[in-house]
N, C-alpha and C positions, 0 to 999 in steps of 0.2 A: 403742627410744627411747620414752619415756613421753609421754603427752599433756600439755597445759598444766596446771599446778598450780592449785589453787583459791586465789584471792587472799583476803586478810583484809579485814575491814570497813574498816579504816583505808586499806588499799591501794585498795579500791574507791572510797572517798570521795576519795582523792587523784586517781584516774583521772577521776572525774566532774568534779572541779574543773579538771583539766587540759583536759578537753573543753570545759567551759563558758567557760573563759578563752581558748580557742583556742591554748593553749601547744602542743597537739598538732595538727598540721595537715598531715601527710604521709600518703600512702596506707599505707606500711609501719607507721607508728606507730598510725594509726587501726585497722588490721587487728589489730595486736598487742592493743590494748585490746578490740576486738570479740571476739577469740578468748577472752580472759580472762573477759569478761562472759558469753559463751556457756556457759562451764563453770559460772558462778554460777547462771544461770537466774533472776536476780532481776528483778522487774518494774520496779524503780526505775532501772534502767540504760538502759531502752529509749529514753526521751525524750532524755536527754543524747546518746546514741549517734546517734539519728536527726538531732538538731539539728547534731551535729558533722559528719556526712556532708553535710548540706545546706550548711553553712558552707564545707566543703572545696570543694564544687563551685561554689557561688555567689561565693566570694571569689577565684575564678580560680586556686586552688591546683591543681585538676585540670588545667586548661589549661597551667599552668606546668610541672607534672610531665610531661604529654604532650609539651610542647615540648622538655623536657630529653632526651627519648627520640627526638625528630625534629629533630636539629640541621641536617641537610641540607635538609629541607623542613618548616619549622615547621607544626605541626598547626593546622588551620583553626578559628578561634574561631567562625565562622559554623556550622560542622558541629556543634560542641558546643552552641551556642545552639539550633539546630533540634532536637537530641536532647532537650535540657531541655524545650523547648516541647512536644514529643511525649509525654514522660513526664508532664508536668503534665496533658495532655489525655487521657491513656490511663486509662480506668477500672480497668484491671488493674494499675496502678502501686502500688496499696495492697497488693500481694502481697509487697512487701519494704519494710523500714524503711531500706534502704541506697540513698540517692539516687545516689551515685557508681556503684554497680553497675548500677542501673536505666539511667542515662545511657549508660554504656559498652555495655551490652547493646543498648540502643536504636540506638546508632551502628552496631553490628554487624548486628543482626537486620533493621533497616530499610534496610540497604545505603546509608547516608548518605555513606560515604567516596568511592565512585566519583563520585557527583553533585558533591560539593564539590571533589573533586580536579579534575574537568573544569572546573568553574566557575572555580576559582582559576587553573588553567593557561591559561584563555582570556583572562584579564585583561591588557590592554596593558601595565600596570605590571610584569608578570612578564617582559616582553620589552623593557624599556627604552623604553616608550611606543609601540613599533611594534605593528601588528596581527600576531599570530602566524600561522604557517602551520598548517594542519590537522595535518600530521605533527608539528610542534613541540608543539602542544597535546596530541596523543596521547602523545608520548614523556614530556613533563613530567607529564601526568596519571598515567601508569603509575608514574612515580617517586614521586609523592605517594601513590598508592594503596598501593604496596608498603611504604613507610616508615610511613604512618599505620596500616595494618592491623597491622603488626608491633608498633607501640607500644600499640595498644589490646589486642592479644593479650597483651603483656607485663603490662599492668595487670590484665587479667582473670585471669591465672594466680595472682593472690593469693587467689582463692577456689577451693577445691577442690570446693565445692558452692554453689549459689545461696543467698544470704542471704534466704530466704523465710520468711514467717509461717507 
């Protein structure tokens, strides 16, 4: 199987326009364009790609896609918000132009899922307004952890190597 083909100037301009108008806003489509741009190595694609990844995360498209993978136990928006906050405050975040990848790896590397799974499993609204038992919290928390970790892993599989500068 051959690698990605080099795109024409017209195709590149169309892709940049699609990014800037947010017509492309799914992980698979953004990765397809990112791979095409990587072959080009053209400096004028960096800013539109960086902006598109930021929009993808900040417009809740990342959360929506994670929740489509976590139908039994919807992914925690608080977990993603904390990961975003940590990326913004991490001086090492400039090592990648890809905000989505940075957020997902922050969720994974900082072990945010177990904390937020326990937090969410402890909420009385998860238990019909009743105070949950410790055993119930542990069981529900473990279910959250398993499904959320799987979903983050599925998303990170789209990168065979880190999108680093």
